[in-house]
N, C-alpha and C positions, 0 to 999 in steps of 0.2 A: 401675407407679407409680400410674396412675389407679385400678386395682383396690384397691390398698392404702388410698388416701385414701377411697374409698367405704366400705370396711370400717370405717375409723376413724369416719366420720360415722355409720354405722349403730350402732356401739357407743356413740357419744356420745348418740344418741337414746334409748338404754336408761337413761341417767342422768336424774335429776331436773333439771328446768330451773333454771338459775341464771345469774348473771352470768359465772361461770367457764365454763360450757358454751357460752355465747354467744361468749365470747372465743375459746375453742378452735375453735368452728365457723368463725369468721371466718378463723382461721389455716389451717384445712384448706381453706377456699374459696380463699384466696390461693395455696396450694400447688397446688391443682387447676388454677387458671387458668394458672399458669406451665407446668404439664405440657401443657395444651392448646396453649399458644403454641409449645412445642417441636414438638409433633406438626404444628401448622399450618405451621411453617417447613419441615419435611420434605416435607409435601404440596405446598407452593408450589414448592419446588425441583424436585420431580418433574414438576409441572404445566408449569413453564417449560421444562424440558429436553425435554418432549414437544411443545413448540411452542405452548403456550398463552400468552394475554395475562393479565398479573396483574390487569387490570381485570375480567376475566371469571372470575377465580378464586373458587371457593366451597369452603370446607373440607368434607370428607366428613362426613356425619352418623355419629356414633358412638353406639351404644346405651348405652354407659357414661355419655355426657354426659346422655342422657335420664334415666337412673337417678339420677345425681348431682343434677340439677335437681329431680327429684321429691323427693329427700331434703331439699334446701334449702327447698322449698315446705312440706314437713311441719315442718321445723325452724322456719321463719319463722312458720307458723301457731301452733305450740306456743309460740314466743317471744312472739308477740303476746298469746296468752291468758295466758301466764305473767306478762307485764308488767302486765296488768290485775290479776291476783291479787297480784303483788308490790306494786303501787301501793296496793291495798286493805290489804295487810299492813303496808306502811310507815306508812300513815295510822293504822292501829290501834296499831302500835308507838309511833309518836310520841305519840299521845294517852295511851297507858299510861305512857310515860316522863315525860310532862309531869305526870301525876298523881303519879308517884313523887317527882319534884322538889318538887312542892307539899307532899306529905306530909312529906318531910324538913325542908322549911322550917318547917312547922307543928310538927313534932316538936321542933326546936331552940327554937322560941319558947314552947311551951306545956308540954312535959313536964318535970316536976320530979324525978320518980323516975328516977335515973340508970340503974339496972338495967333497969327497964322500957323506958326510952328506948333503951338500947343494943340490947336484944333486938328492939325494933321497927325500929331502924335496920338491923340485920343482915338482917331479913326484907325490908325495902325494897331493900337492896343485892342480895340474892339474886334478887329479882324483876327488878331492873334487868339483871343479868347473864343471867338466863334469857331475857329478851326478845331479847337479842343486839344486834348492830350494825344500824344502819339507814342505807341509802344514800340520803341526802337532804341538801340544802343546809341545811335547818332544824335537822338533827340536830347539827351542829357547835356551834352556839350553845347548844343545849339541853344538850349534853354538858359544855360549859364551866360552865354554871350548876350542873349536877349535881356536878362536881368541887369547885366553890367551896363548895357547901352541905356536901358530905362533909367537906371540910377544916375548915369552921367547926364541924361536929358534933364532930370529934375534939378540936379545940383550945378550943372554947367551952364544950362540956359538960364537966363535971367528972367524966370517966370514971376508973375505977380504973386505976392504972398497969398492972396485970396485964392487964386487958382490952385496953387500948390497945396495949401491947407485943405481945400475942398477935396482934392484927389486923395490926399493922405487920409483924410477922415473916412472917405468911402472905403479905401483899402483896409483901414483899421476895423471898420464895422464888419467887413467881409471876413477878415482873419479872426476877429473875435467870435463871429458866428461859427466859423469852421472849428475853432477850439471847443466850442460848446458841443458841436457834432462829435468831435473826437472823444470828448469826455463822456458823451452818452453811450459810447461803445463799452465802457467799463462794466456796467451791470448786465450787459448782454450775455446770454448763455451759449449762443451758437458761436463757437470758435471759428468755424468756417466763414460765417457771416462777418465776424469781426475782421478776419483776414482780408476778405473781399473789400469791405468798406474802408479799412485803413489805407489800402493801396490807392483807392480813389481819392481819399482825403489828402494824402501826401502829394499826389500829383496836382490836386487842386490848390494846395498851399503853395506849391512851387510856382504856380501861374499868377498868383496875386502880386500886385505892385507894392511899392514902398509905403511905409507909414511914417508918422512923425518921428523924428530922430529919437526923442525921449522914450518912445514906445517900442523901439526895435528890440532892445535887449530883453525887456520884460516879456514881450510876445515870444521871442525866440526861446527864452527860458521855460515859459509856460508850455510852449509847443513841445519842447524836448522832454519836459517832465511827463506830459500826457502820453507822448509816444513811448517813453520808457515804461509807463504804467501799463499801456496797452500791450506792448511787446512782452512785458513781464507776465501778464495774464496768459498770453498765448504760449509763452515759453513754459510757464508753470503747468498749463494744461498738458502740453506734450511731455513734460517731465513726469507728471503724475500718470499720464497714460502709459509712458514707458515703464514706470514702476509697476503699474497694474499689470502690464503685459509680462513683466518679469515674475510677478507674483503668480499670474495665471500659468506661466510656463513651469514654475516650480510645482504648482499644484498638479499640473498635467504629468510632470515627471514622476510624482509620487503615485498618481493613479496608474501610470505606465508600469512602475515597479510592481504594484499589486497585481496588475494583469499578467505581467511576465511570470510572477511567482505562481499564479494559478495555472498558466499555460505550461509550466515546467513539471507539474504534478501528473501522476497517472492514478486516477481514482479507481476504487475497487468495485463499486456498484452503481447502478443507475440512479439511486437516490442522491449519492454524492455528486454525480455528474450534473443532475438537475439543479441541485443546490448551488454548485459552482457556476452554472449557466446564469442563474438568477443574480449571483454576486457579480459576474462579469457584466451583465446587463445594467446592474446598478452602477458599476464603474463608468460605463459608457454614458449613462444618464447624468452622472456627476460631471463627466467630461464636457457634455454639451452646455451645462450651466456655468462652467468656469469662465468662459470668455476666451478671446484670442490672445495668443502670445505674440512675440516678435515673428514676423512672417516666415523667415527662413527656418528658425527653430521650431515654429508651430507646425510647419509641414513635416519636419523630421520626426517629431514626437508622434504626430498622427500616423505616419507611415510605420513607425515602430509599434504603435498600438494595434494597427491593422495586422501586422505580422504576428503579434502575440495572440490576437483573437483568432487568426487563421490557424496557428499552431494548436490552440485549444480545441477549436471546432473540428479540425482534422482528426485529432486524437479521439474526440467524442464520437465522430462518425465511425472511426475504425472500431471503437469499443462496441457501439451498438450494432455494427455490421457483424461482429463476432457473436454478439448475443442473439441476433436474428438467425445466424447460422445454427447455433446450438438449439434455439427454439424450433427451427424447422426440423432438425433431427428429432427433437423431442415430440414435435407434432406428428411427424411421420410414424414414429414408434407407437405413440398413444392412439393414433388413428387405426393402426393395424390391430393393436390390443382391443380397442373398442369394437371393431368389426367382428373380431373373433368372439368376444363376449356376447355381442348381440346375436350372433349366429347360434351360439350355444343356448342362449336364453330362448330363442325362437324354436328350438328343436324339442320334440317330445322324447323323453327318456324313459326307458323301462328300468334301467339301472342308473342311478345317479352317482355311482362311485367314481368312475373315470371322469365324468363331466365336472364333478365337484373338485377333483384334483386340478383339472384344467382351469377352472375359475379361480381357485386359490393361487395357482401359479401366475395367472394373468394379473391378479391383484399385486403380487410381489413384483412382477415385471413393471407394472404401472409406477410403483414407488421409485424405481431406478431408471425410468425412461427419460428423465430430464424434464426441464420446465418449459412452458410456453407462456405467452403473455397472460396476465392474470384473468382478463375478461374471457379469453379463449379457454384457459385452464378451467375456469368455473363452468363454462358451457360443456366442455368435453367430460369433465368429472361428473357432471349431472347426468349425462347420457350413460356413462360407464356405470355409475351407481344404480341407475334405473335398470340397466341390463342385469347387473348382479342381483338386485332386489327381485327382479322378475324371476330369475333362475331359482333363487333360494325360496321364494314364495311357492313356486311350482313344486320344488322338492319337499317343502314343508307340508304342502297339501297332499302330495303323493304319499309321504311317510305317515301322515295322519290317517289316511285311508288304509295304508298297510298296517299301521299299528292296531287299528280297529279289527282288521281282518285277522291279524296274528293273535289277538286276544281271543277271538272266536275259535281260531285253530287250537289255541291252548286249551280252551274248554272242551273241544272235541277230543283232544289227545288225553286229557285228564279223564274224560268219560270212557275213552277206550281202555285206559289203564284200569279203571274200575271194572270195566267189562271183563278184562283178562283176569283180574283178581277174583271175580265172581265165577269164573269158569272152573268147572270140576270135570276132570277127564272121565270119559264113560267107560274106559277099559278097552274100548275098541281102538287099537293103536292107529289104524289108518284114518278112522274118522276124526280121532283127536288131533292127528298131525294136520289133517285138512283144516280143522278149525283153527289150530295155532297159526298155520300159514295164512289163513284168511285175516287173522289179526295183524300180521305183518303187512299184508297187502293194504289193509284198511289204514294202517299207520302211514304207509308210503303215499296213500291217496290224499292224506291231510297235508296241507302246505305248511309254510314256516310259522314259527311261534316267536314271541319276543326273545331277543338274544339272551337276556339275563336268565330266562327260564329254560332255555334250550337244553343245556347239559343236564339240568336237574330232571326234567320230564323224560329225557331220553334214557337216563340211567334207571329211572323208576320203571319205565316201560320194559327195558331190556332185562332188568333183574326180575321183574314180575313174570315176563315171558319165559325166561330161563328156568325159573322155578317150576313152571308148568311143564316144560320139556323134561325136567328132572323126574317128574312123576310118571312119565311114560315108560312102558316096559320095552326099553331099547338098550342096545349095547352102549357102553360108555363112549366109544369113538363116534358112533352114529349121533348120539346126543350132542357131542362136542361140535360135530360138523353142522348139525341143525342150528345150534346156537350161533355158530359163527356166520352161517348163511343168513340168519335172522339179523345179525349185526350189520352185515354188508348191505342187505336190502334196506335196512333202516338208514344207514349212512348215505345211500344213493339218493334218498329223498331229502336230505338236508340242504340248507342254503349254500354251503360251501362244500358240496359233495365231492367235486372234482379234487380239491386239495386234500380232503380227508381220505378219500379212497386211494389217492396216489401215495399218501403217507403210510396207510396200512399195507398197501401192496409192497412198498419199499421195505417195510419191516419184515414181511414174509420172505421176500427175496434175500434179505440179509441173513435171515435164519437158515434158509436153504443153502446159501453159500457156506456159512459156518458149519452147518451140519454135514455138508458134503466133504468138507475138510476133515471133520471128525471120522466120517465113514472111511475116507481114504486112509486115515491113520490106523483105524481098526483093521482094515484089510491088510495093511502092511504088517501090523503086529501079528495078525492071524497067520500069515505066511511064515513069519519068523518062528512063532510058537510051534507050528506043525512040524517044522524041520528040527526042532530041539527036543531033547529028552527031558523027562521029568517036568514037563510044562502042562500036564493034564489039567490041573486046577485053573491056571491062568488062561489056558486055551478055552475052557468052558465059559469062563467069565467074559472073555473078549467076544466069543460067538454070541453070547446072550446080549451083550451091549450092542453088537452090530445088528442083531435082529430088531432090537428096540429102535435103533437109529433108522433102520429102513422103514419101520412102521411110522415113525415120526415124519420121515421124509415123504412117505406116501400121503400122510395127513396134510402136510404143508403144501404139497403139489395140488391136492384137491382144493385146499383153501385158495391157492393162487388161481386156479381155474375159475373159481367163483367170481373173481374180479372181471374176467373176460366175458362173463355172462351178463354182467350189469353195465349198461352204457354210462360211462362217467360224464358228469357235466363239467363244462369249462368255466 
């Protein structure tokens, strides 16, 4: 579009300067400005979509605009020079025509020879026509005087009928031809072309001489009718264009209200913002297709639309800036979680208990860390899932090995239980004790068994071993201590030995504390009974209870000492 208008202006510059070229140059200029406005609207739309503020918007420089402006400067300079020339020509033409009018007036008043006068008049008339029309306010009055003198010449001078009729006939032909030209304007589509041509035809009509008297009124009537039709067509065009512009303006106002409604909203998610962006773009596309309204109002509604679009895109930019801030926080948190998970997955673990807790905690943290952009979320989640999968695969493989090992250990412990069951004391207490202790050491040497079998096999071994101790020829207290020592040794080899030993140790300490309170009470009672009469029976009972309590205390302290001899596992 711009290129075509530039070519038109370049071609126009090749023509001689005239009022017509000036008019056409202005038409080209108006069309070019409209094309520029359309381009500017497109650029503004893209600028706002990219997050710009309309107050900061500047149209992109176009080399075509520079070229067009250069042509306008050339045209304006030529127009300025031409106006000076035209003004000089107008002054010369006016002066020449004034001289012709004066000559006709003198001819009417002084020339008696009709033939000579008619010849002179025709020469003056030819000169008048050769000078042509003059665009000047003074010319209309001068033209009126010229026509009056011409009329007086024909009717005041006693011209021969043949000469007068010949001249009238020629003028009639010229006016009739001119009426045909005017009538040919009616089917023309270019209103600007019609306006240019009717101006020229009217000036030409005013320059033509008189016609036969009987034709004057019909010609004048026909001329006025045709002028009326031409002007009606021009007027109808501008009225219709004005109506169209009003319709365009109303359409743009409706689009503006829609845009304002969208700009006034605060949308809750990115999908809504994107949907409304597309709607707003659709409104702008409709706007471009509507056409121009009245210039002043058109500028106003366009500025209002720009303001609405600016409001919308500012809100959109702020919304997504907030989203990006939240996404950055989520990205930072998830990156930290991801790095921790990858570090745990890359580490070799003897015990997976703590590492498993950490991985599970990281999975929970991931859920609450916040969102990032979907493509990045997918990428980070893939890495995080791979790290977790790697960890749990390693754990599964490790536990699979451990399970196989524990099953073998269970078989060994079951074989050991069978071995204890098959053992028959020899009667030699020392040898039998050594054998039973060796069973305990062998039990301790066997590692862990499956958890669900742990208590069952332990109780079976303990009960079987205790039964063998019971068959030995030992004092009851000694057997009791040996059995307890066997239990402590066995516990020390269990998977959670530290916890279990501490629990048993705590039980013993509680018993010692409670027993000490009982002993203290017995001793207090003993002092009371010794100082009282008739308390012999009670005194003996308290002394007996106190002795048993001391024996039990001695037993508990020996048991407590056993815990110190066994290194507890953490």
